C-alpha positions in Angstrom: 48.2 5.6 51.3 45.7 5.4 48.4 46.4 6.8 45.0 44.3 10.0 45.5 46.2 10.8 48.7 49.5 9.9 47.0 48.7 12.4 44.2 47.8 15.1 46.8 50.9 14.4 48.8 53.0 14.7 45.7 51.6 18.1 44.9 52.0 19.2 48.5 55.7 18.2 48.5 56.4 19.7 45.1 58.2 22.8 46.4 60.5 20.6 48.4 61.0 17.7 46.1 60.4 19.0 42.6 59.5 15.5 41.5 57.0 12.8 42.2 58.0 9.1 42.6 54.4 7.8 42.4 53.8 7.2 38.7 50.5 5.5 39.3 49.1 8.7 40.8 49.7 10.4 37.5 48.5 7.6 35.2 44.8 7.8 34.3 44.9 4.2 33.2 46.2 2.7 36.5 43.9 0.4 38.4 41.9 2.3 40.9 39.3 1.2 43.5 36.0 0.8 41.7 37.7 1.3 38.3 38.7 -1.1 35.5 40.4 -4.3 36.7 43.6 -5.9 35.5 43.1 -8.5 32.8 43.1 -12.1 33.9 45.3 -14.3 31.9 43.6 -16.8 29.6 45.1 -20.1 28.6 47.2 -20.0 25.4 48.4 -22.6 22.9 52.2 -22.2 22.8 53.8 -21.9 19.4 57.3 -21.3 20.6 59.5 -23.3 22.9 60.8 -21.5 26.1 62.2 -22.9 29.3 64.0 -21.7 32.4 67.6 -22.7 32.1 68.7 -21.5 35.5 67.4 -19.5 38.5 69.1 -17.9 41.5 68.5 -15.0 43.9 70.4 -11.8 44.9 67.9 -10.2 47.4 64.9 -8.0 47.1 65.0 -4.6 45.2 62.8 -2.9 47.8 61.7 0.6 46.5 64.3 0.5 43.7 64.4 -0.8 40.2 67.6 -3.0 39.9 68.6 -4.2 36.5 70.8 -7.2 35.7 73.7 -6.7 33.3 74.6 -9.3 30.7 78.1 -9.6 29.3 78.6 -12.7 27.1 77.8 -15.7 29.3 78.0 -13.7 32.5 75.2 -12.1 34.4 75.8 -9.5 37.1 73.0 -8.7 39.5 72.6 -6.9 42.9 69.9 -6.6 45.6 69.0 -3.6 47.6 71.0 -4.9 50.6 74.2 -4.8 48.5 74.8 -8.5 47.6 76.6 -8.0 44.2 76.9 -11.3 42.3 78.4 -12.7 39.1 76.9 -15.8 37.5 78.5 -17.6 34.6 75.9 -19.9 32.8 74.0 -19.9 36.1 77.0 -20.8 38.3 77.9 -18.3 41.0 81.5 -17.1 40.4 81.6 -14.6 43.2 79.4 -12.6 45.5 80.5 -9.5 47.3 78.5 -8.0 50.2 78.9 -4.3 49.9 77.5 -3.4 53.4 75.3 -0.6 52.1 72.1 0.0 50.3 72.2 -0.1 46.5 69.7 1.9 44.5 71.2 1.9 40.9 72.7 -0.9 39.0 74.1 -2.9 37.5 76.4 -1.5 34.8 79.0 -4.0 33.5 81.7 -4.6 30.9 84.2 -7.4 30.5 86.5 -5.6 32.9 84.3 -3.7 35.3 81.1 -3.7 37.3 79.5 -0.5 38.6 76.6 0.3 41.0 75.2 3.4 42.7 73.8 4.2 46.1 71.1 6.5 47.5 73.8 8.8 48.8 75.1 9.3 45.3 78.2 7.1 45.6 79.4 5.2 42.5 81.2 2.0 43.3 83.3 0.2 40.8 84.6 -3.4 41.0 86.8 -5.8 39.0 84.6 -8.0 36.9 86.9 -11.0 37.3 86.8 -11.3 41.1 84.6 -8.5 42.5 87.6 -6.6 44.1 86.9 -2.9 44.7 88.5 -0.5 42.2 87.3 3.0 43.1 84.6 5.1 44.6 83.3 8.4 43.3 80.2 10.6 43.9 77.4 11.9 41.8 75.4 15.0 42.6 72.5 13.1 44.1 71.1 9.6 44.6 71.8 7.1 41.7 68.6 5.4 40.7 69.6 4.0 37.3 72.3 1.6 36.1 75.7 3.4 35.4 76.8 2.9 31.8 80.4 1.8 31.0 81.7 3.3 27.8 85.1 2.9 26.2 87.0 5.2 28.6 84.3 6.6 31.0 81.4 5.6 33.2 78.3 7.7 32.6 75.8 8.1 35.4 72.3 9.7 35.6 71.5 11.0 39.1 68.1 11.5 40.7 68.3 15.3 40.1 68.3 14.6 36.3 72.0 15.4 35.8 74.3 13.4 33.6 78.0 12.9 34.6 80.9 11.1 33.2 83.7 9.6 35.3 87.1 8.4 34.2 87.2 4.7 33.8 90.6 4.3 35.3 90.1 6.1 38.6 86.6 7.5 38.9 87.6 11.2 38.6 84.7 13.2 37.4 85.1 14.4 33.8 82.0 16.5 33.3 78.4 17.2 34.4 75.5 18.1 32.2 72.3 19.7 33.5 69.4 21.2 31.6 66.5 23.3 33.0 64.0 21.4 35.1 60.2 21.3 35.1 58.0 22.1 38.1 56.9 18.5 38.3 58.7 15.4 37.0 58.5 11.6 37.3 61.2 9.7 39.1 63.4 8.2 36.4 65.2 4.9 36.8 66.3 4.6 33.1 70.0 4.5 32.2 71.5 6.9 29.6 72.4 5.3 26.3 76.0 5.7 24.9 76.6 5.2 21.2 78.8 6.8 18.5 80.6 8.9 21.1 77.3 10.5 22.1 75.4 10.1 25.4 71.6 10.1 24.8 69.0 10.6 27.6 65.4 11.6 27.9 64.4 14.4 30.3 61.3 16.0 31.9 59.3 18.0 29.4 59.7 15.3 26.7 63.2 16.3 25.5 65.6 13.8 24.1 69.2 15.1 24.4 72.5 14.1 22.8 75.7 15.3 24.5 79.3 14.6 23.7 80.9 11.7 25.6 84.2 13.6 25.6 83.2 16.8 27.3 79.4 16.8 28.0 78.7 19.5 25.4 75.2 19.4 24.1 75.0 18.3 20.4 71.3 18.3 19.7 67.9 18.2 21.4 64.7 16.7 20.0 61.1 17.1 21.2 59.6 13.6 21.8 56.5 15.2 23.5 55.1 18.7 24.1 53.6 19.2 27.5 49.8 19.9 27.3 47.1 20.7 29.8 46.1 23.2 32.4 47.6 21.8 35.6 51.2 20.8 36.2 50.1 17.2 36.6 48.5 17.3 33.2 51.6 18.7 31.7 53.9 16.0 32.9 55.4 14.6 29.6 58.6 12.9 30.7 60.8 10.4 29.0 61.2 7.7 31.7 62.7 4.9 29.7 65.9 4.2 27.7 66.0 5.4 24.1 66.7 2.7 21.4 69.0 2.8 18.4 69.2 0.9 15.2 71.3 2.0 12.3 71.1 5.8 12.0 67.8 6.2 13.9 67.2 6.7 17.6 63.7 6.4 19.0 62.1 7.4 22.4 58.7 7.5 24.0 57.3 9.8 26.6 54.7 9.4 29.4 51.6 11.3 28.5 53.2 12.1 25.2 54.4 10.6 21.9 56.8 8.0 20.4 59.2 9.6 18.0 62.2 8.7 15.9 65.1 11.0 15.0 68.2 11.0 12.9 71.1 9.9 15.1 73.6 12.4 13.8 71.6 15.7 13.8 68.4 15.1 15.7 66.0 15.8 12.8 62.6 14.3 13.3 61.8 11.2 11.2 58.3 10.6 12.4 56.2 10.9 15.6 52.8 9.7 16.8 50.7 10.0 19.9 51.3 7.2 22.4 51.9 7.3 26.1 54.4 5.0 27.8 56.4 5.0 31.0 57.8 1.5 30.3 59.6 2.0 27.1 60.1 0.6 23.6 62.3 -1.7 21.4 63.3 -1.6 17.8 64.4 -4.1 15.1 65.0 -4.0 11.4 61.2 -3.7 10.6 59.3 -2.5 13.6 59.2 -0.3 16.7 57.5 -2.0 19.7 56.0 0.0 22.6 54.3 -1.1 25.9 51.7 1.6 26.5 50.3 2.7 29.9 47.1 0.7 29.4 49.0 -2.6 29.1 48.8 -2.9 25.4 51.8 -3.8 23.2 52.1 -2.1 19.8 54.1 -2.8 16.7 54.7 0.2 14.6 56.2 0.5 11.1 59.9 1.4 11.4 59.7 3.9 8.6 56.5 5.7 9.2 55.1 4.9 12.7 52.0 3.3 11.2 50.3 0.7 13.3 51.0 -2.9 12.4 49.4 -4.8 15.3 48.2 -4.3 18.8 48.1 -6.9 21.6 45.6 -5.6 24.2 44.9 -8.7 26.3 47.3 -7.6 29.0 45.2 -4.7 30.1 46.6 -2.8 33.2 49.2 -5.5 33.9 51.9 -2.9 34.2 54.2 -4.3 31.5 57.9 -3.8 31.1 59.4 -2.4 27.9 59.4 -4.9 25.1 62.4 -6.9 24.1 62.7 -8.2 20.5 64.5 -11.5 20.3 64.5 -14.4 17.8 61.2 -13.5 16.1 59.4 -12.9 19.4 58.6 -9.8 21.4 59.0 -10.3 25.2 57.3 -8.4 28.0 56.9 -9.2 31.7 54.2 -8.0 34.1 53.3 -7.0 37.7 52.6 -10.7 38.6 56.0 -11.8 37.4 54.7 -13.5 34.3 56.9 -13.3 31.1 54.9 -13.2 27.9 56.3 -14.1 24.5 54.4 -12.6 21.5 54.8 -13.4 17.8 56.7 -10.6 16.0 54.5 -10.6 13.0 51.0 -10.4 14.5 51.3 -10.0 18.3 49.7 -13.4 19.1 50.7 -15.1 22.3 53.5 -17.6 21.5 54.6 -18.7 25.0 54.4 -17.8 28.7 56.7 -18.4 31.7 56.0 -17.7 35.3 58.6 -16.5 37.8 58.3 -16.0 41.6 55.0 -14.0 41.4 56.5 -10.6 42.3 56.5 -7.7 39.9 59.0 -7.4 37.2 59.9 -3.7 37.1 63.5 -4.0 35.7 63.9 -4.0 31.9 64.4 -7.4 30.4 68.0 -8.2 29.3 69.0 -10.2 26.2 71.5 -13.0 26.5 72.9 -15.5 24.0 70.0 -17.9 24.2 67.0 -15.7 25.2 66.3 -13.3 28.0 67.3 -12.6 31.6 64.7 -11.5 34.1 65.1 -10.0 37.6 62.0 -9.8 39.8 61.3 -7.3 42.6 61.9 -10.1 45.1 65.4 -10.6 43.7 65.0 -13.8 41.7 67.1 -14.1 38.6 65.8 -16.2 35.7 67.6 -17.1 32.5 64.9 -18.2 30.0 65.9 -19.9 26.8 64.0 -19.2 23.6 64.0 -21.7 20.7 
């Protein structure tokens, strides 16, 4: 099915689905037959040392976005077919074959590992040996990694509801739901838990903070305001994980803005027009955003003013940036991992993987970054 047909099919199915899973059909910058082509990579002169420390495989992700979890020196990863694996410094410690399709994961702590299924099941396992602990159920399919907090597991389901489950036995504590929009993008981003709040972006460009204890809404901020004549034009959804540093939380919306808010009361600090479905990162000086054209932006942390823009990855469908060790890391649709200089956005290094798209957000570990490709390869890349 071409993109024009996918767009039409999405509209036709709207009364039944209430959402569209084909983000490219909504993105005016996506590659189209006869349109602009994805940028070809030019040779670079490396100024940073990077190397693949170890590599393994957990099975293909299929139609899902499966994210590895890093806890200390351990990496937990899963494939669509349910092979849940723990690696310690690249050595396989255990692998459990779950016998069912996995659509959301992985969430992990020092004690527990959690994944979700297309049927809405939430499966919890002992981090030490992979033994099953409990099973619970969300209100619909689980497309994003569950988040393990101090005493609860927080899950976002495909119907855009948040739910918290007791850490000990999986009993449901609360469910939060806000009004839906006529058309929304399929979201695979996990909620963010910090300071006893749960933060999540929703259709219509809203960033919401709810209480971890009881799910009560604490504040709501407008990252974007839907604009346009048609419902497709008015899609302005937050499809990526918000980021926090100090007392600020920032988020970005597809067909919308990037905005930062006060963590405690939700008051707007600054906002500027910028569309991104991939996401953003933050450090002590800058906010970094991968936009829908394939450019990476560095914005001033205090005002949102542009610092630099790297636009030589045009239409390469970048992941959200990851800021590590003076570098900004993104990966692309051909499985290439790009390392940019934090101060000016120049290319500092590049690593290839298995050639399949990297759709899962990159994860930081002690020495660098962990990458999971759509074909299920796991790479630990050291940055020096």
